[in-house]
N, C-alpha and C positions, 0 to 999 in steps of 0.2 A: 437684656439677658441676650435678644434675638442678635443685637449688634456684635455683640462678643462671638456668638457663634459663628456668625458670616464671616467676620475677620479671623477668625482661627480657621474656618474652611479656607478661606481665600490663601491664609499664609501657608497650610499645608499644601495646597495646589501648587503653589509657585515652589516651594520646596522641591517636590515632584518634577515639576517641570525643569527645574535648575539641575537636578541629578541625572534626567533624562539628555539633556542638552550635554553636560560634562562628557559622559559617556559616549554621547554621538561625535563629539569634536575631538576627544583624546587620540592623540597622534595624527588627525585628520587625516587618515590612511585606511583602505580595507583591502582585503585580500581577493581575487578573482581568478578562479582556473579557467581552464579553456571549457567551452560548451560540456565536454564528456566528463568532467571533472577528474580529470587526469593530467598531466605533464607539470609544466613550468607553473608556478604561483605567481602571478605578478601582483605587486601592490599598486593601488590606485590611490592617489592623492596629488596634493599639488607639490612641487618640486621641493619646497623648503621643507615641508614636512619629510620628504622623502631622505633629504641630504640629513635632517634631524635622527633620523631611524637608522641610517648607514654609522652615523657617529655613536650613538647610543650603542649599537650591537658590533660597531667597529669590523664592518663588513664592506666590500666594493659592492657598488651599483652596477647591475646590469641592465644596460639600457637599451632595449629595441627600439631605434628611429626607422618608422615605416611609414608609408602612405597608404589609403584605401585602395590605389589604383595600382600597387605595384605586384604583379605575380611572383616574385622571389620571397616577395616577404609574404605573400599569401601561402607560398609551400613551406615555409620556415614555420609558420605557426601551425598548419596542418601536419608535416612530415617529422620536424625537429623537436619543437616544442613540447611535441606531445609524449615524445617517448619517456619510458619509465627511466632508462638511464641516465638520459640528459635532465630530466627533472629531478632525480635523488642527488646529482652533484649542484644543481643550480639552486635547488631549493634550499640546501644545507650551506653554500658557501656565500650566497650572494642576496642581496636586495633586488629582487626582481622587478622592472617598469618597463612601459611601453608605452609610448605617444606618437600619437598622428602627426607627422611634423609641419601639416599643412592645415592644422585646426587648432582652437585650444590653445593651452599652455606650450603645444609643440610650436607652436609660432616663436614664442620667446625662446624656447630653447634651442631653435633653430639658428638664433643669432649667437648663442653661447657656445653651442656645438656644431660649428657648419657641417653640412653633410653633401659628399662628392656623390653619392649615388645609393640608391636604396636598394636592400636594406642596407643601414650601417648601425654594427653592432658596437656600442660601448661599452668599457669596463671603466665605470668612475671612483676614484677615490671619496672617502668620507667627506674630503674638504672640497669636493669639486673637481679637480683636476683630472684629466684623462688619463688613464693607466693603460689602456689599449684601446685601438679602433679597427674594426674590420669591417671592409666593405663587401656586400654580396651575400649571395645565399652560400651557406654552410653546411656541407653534409655533416650528421650527428655525431661522427668519430672525430673528424676536424674541430667540431665546436667543444668538444669533450678534451680534447689535447691542448686548444688554447684556454680553455678554462680551468685546468688543472696547472696552468703557468701562471695565475694571476695570483698575487699576493696583495695583501693591503699594504700600502707603503707605510713607512714605519712614521708613527705621529713626532712631528717636531713641537717640543715643548715650548711654551711663552719666554721661559728662561733660557732657552739654548738660543732663541734668534740673535 
């Protein structure tokens, strides 16, 4: 009888662990705000999961390609990405991500999306193609104007290829 109870307890524990693992890896993405909980919400996750999310939601990816030493990158983060008017548009219309292009997955993304200067702001279609690339610091009004011009490209169906 003790053996059956031990096996049952082990099975319940494994089931609970499996459920926790599934919830922890769903979409393999999380979201993060700026330190003050205002502004653009940036999704964290690997590039493949971000592409899947963009496809599922039929949204363009706003990709902030930055480096830790870049002054204009820091100014964007502090003065533009935290603005309520900017956040309202970007959080509604885009999947927002940022990668340090000199570390982690940013190194691979730098090969796929070459950067000529920092910051570079990419608008990436759900299929991974670049819709628009903007180099350098952008004033909030300019960034909003650009964002409002971005549309999800028409999806080409498999039958029409």
